[in-house]
N, C-alpha and C positions, 0 to 999 in steps of 0.2 A: 402471502407466500414466500416463505423464505428462497432466498435467489442465489446462486453463484455466480461470482464478477469473476471473470478470469481476462487477464489480459498479460504486461511488458511494463518495464522501467522506461518508458519514454515512446516515440513513434518514428522520428525523425532519422530513420538510418537509408539511405538510398543503397546500402549492399543489403537489401530486404530484395532488391527484383532481383530475377523475375519470380522467385519462388511464391513471396509474401506480396510485395508491392507490383502493379501490372508494369512493363520493361519501359514504357512511355509517360508512365502519369508524373504530373507534376508534383514537386516537393511541397508547394504547397494545397495539394488535394491528398496527402498522405494521411492527416488525422480521417478527414471524410472517408477514405478508403480501410481503413484500419478498425472505424468504427463498426462497418459491416459484418465484419469478422468476428470484431471483438467486445466486450463491455465495457469493459474498465481500461485505464493505464493508469501506471503511478507515476508519479511528476517529478523527477528529482530536480530541476533546474529552480525551484525553488529555495532549495539547500544554497543559493549562492546567490539568488539575486530577489528582492522583492515584487511581484507580477505587475506588470497592466492591467488596468481596467480595459482597454483594448485590447488585449492577449487574451483576458477571460473572455470575453464578450464575441470573441472569434472560435474560440474554444467551443461556445453553447452553441453559436450560430452550428455549425459543422459536427454536431452530432447530435444524435436521435433523443429522444426523450429519456429513456431508460439507461441511457450512458451515465459512468460515473467515473470521476478522478479523485484517485487518490492523492494525495500532496504529502512533502516530503515538508517537513519542518526547517524553516532557515538555521543555518548552524550558529550564528548570534545566540539561538538560544541551546541549542543541544550542545555545540562545542566551544563555543568563545567564553562563554556565561557559564555553559555546562550547567542549566538549569536553574540558577540561582541567581536571585537580582533580576529577574525576566519580566517584573512585572509590567513596565513600562512598551515593552517589545513586544510584548502576546498580542497584545489587542492591537499594535498596527500589523503585525504578521497576520492575524486572522480578517483584519478588515481588507486585507489585499483580496482575500480568498473569499470573502461574504459574497459576490456575485454570485458564486455556484452553488451556495448552499441556498438563496433566494432562489434560483432556476431548478432548485432538486435534484443536481446535477454533484455536488461535492458526496463523495468518498472518504473514509479514515484521514485524518492527516495523520501522521507517522514518525516521530519523535524517534531517533536512531540516534543512539546514544552513544560518544567512543569508546574504543576499546579497551582504553584506559582509566576511565571512569567504572571504579569500583561500587558496591553497592553502600547506598547510604540512604537510608530510611527515612530520616528526616527531610532530607534536602528530598525524598520522589513526594513525598507528604505535602511538602510547602508548596512544590511545585503543580500537585494537582489541584492544589488548593485555590491556583490563581486560573486555571482553563475551567471555561463553561464547558454547563455539563451538556450544553446541545451540540459541542462539538466532538464528532466521535473520533476517539484518541487511541492511537497502537503505539506500544513503543516495543523497539529492540535493542532486549541489553545483549552487548557484545563482552561483557565480561562476565565470567560463571559466576560468582559470586553473589549475583542477582538471581539465582535462579533456588530461591528459598517459599515456603510459606507465606513469609511476613511480604513478601514483592508481591505475591499474586493478591494477598488479601486486601493491601492497599489500592490493587486496581481494580477487584470488585467491588471497593466501595463505592469509587466512581464510574463505574460501567467502562472502564477501559481496557482495550488487548492488551495480552500478550502478540506482540508481533510471532510466529512460529518460523525463524529463518534457518533455513538451512542452507551450509556452506560444506566444503569440501572439511574446514579444521575444526565446524562447530554445528551442534545443531542444537535450537533452542527446546528445551521441555514443552513437549503439545502442551496445551495447559487451557482451558477456559474462563474467562473472567469479565467478558461483555458477551450484548445480544449480537455480537457479530463476532466471528473470526477472521483473522489475518495472517497468510501466509506471504512469502518470501523464500523463492524455490529456488536457490542459485547454484545450484551443482553444474557442473559442467555440461551433465545428461544426467540418464535415470532409466535405470532396468527397467523389466515388463513388471517384476514383484513389487519395486518401490514407486512404480504408478497405481498397480494397484491397490496398495496402500493407501497413498494417496486421495484414491475414489472415492476408498472407506471412510476415511477420517473426512472426505468433504460432505460427504453421505450422511455420515453421524450429526455434522451440525446443523446439517437443512434437515434433517427429521429432527433434530429439536429445536426446529423454530430458528435457528440462527444464519442472518445471510453468511457468505463465505466472498470474502477478498484474495484473491489468489496471482501474482505475481511471480511471472517467471524471470532468468537471467535475461538481461539482452547483451548482444554481444555484435562484431561484425557477419554474423550467418543471422536468417534469421529463425533458426532453433526454437527458439524461445517466445517467438509469436505462434508457432506452427502449433506446439506443442499446448500452449493455451485455447487455441483454437479447436484440437484437439480431445481438451478435457473439457469444454464446452459441452462441445455434441457427445459425448461418451454421458456428461453426467445426466445431458438431457436426454437420453435413449434411455436410461436406469429407469 
């Protein structure tokens, strides 16, 4: 049965006390508490460093079986090499998160492209060719030149998802190209009408048999985490 996985980008924020985390909760227990309220998290520090297996095992032990970790791809892949010549580094990066896959807790791997990387069909095609099909991949395009049918067709051919990112300056077309949907809700706040639209779109994916991964913006306040928890509650009740 398709599921909604909703969370935020990270969890280690003492400023979320006391509205999300209990006031006296130790930081080492944050993830365990987070996982009682939300069922996924988008890990961003994998963008800057290769995660250690001991860290991965701690994540696995501190979360329930149904929990999923979305993982942002390392900057060497997306920002330094800009998808080109990554044949050696991609397997190295993927090997570090393999324990999550083995435990059944790996969500999508997010390849967030630089804002100044313009559309290059050959580049994307070559990169997709080196990605193992077993890896659930999502691509966040931050230059509008990528928003074409050619891009969507390439992703469909490999069952990779379009990351639908909503920011104050740009919104990705809401296109389905994979067996799952991936949303990054990055606006500072959402109106009631926008929330209803969000719920309708997610409901459409679930009805079509697609899992949905939705991540809210994390800042100094727990608003994103509270929004994610509310989204889970509303969707489960509908």
